[in-house]
C-alpha positions, 0 to 999 in steps of 0.5 A: 784020752783025747783032751779038748781045747776051749777056743776062744776063753782067755785065762780067768783074770783075778776079777773073775776069781774075786766075782766068783767067790762073790758069787758063791757066797750069795749061792750059800746066802740063796740056801739059807733064805730059800729054807725060811721061805720054805718054812713060810709058804708051810704056814700059809699053805696050812692056815690058808689053803694056798701058799703066798702068791708074793712069795711064789713071784719072788721064788720065780725070780730067785730061781733064774738068779740062781741059774744065771749064777751057777752060768757065771760060776761054771763059765758058761757066760761072762755076764755077771748076775746081781748085784753088778748086773740086774735082778731078774725080773720074770 
């Protein structure tokens, strides 16, 4: 079997481990927030025939933030997402 070696990637530091744990916890929290948003949007859609526009914008930004989390935790980037970095604004 061929072994691939990543060149130029240093070993993860304890700081990276701690940030990864923080972001994994935040990722779990995001799933709970998404559940509440989904229920809220269904209620808005049933009562007003369309979803809430402000929640749509927030959900779009949260999707971009989740993408940043996955990229950091998966070692695709070293850029730290919020709360260390900036919240995405689309």
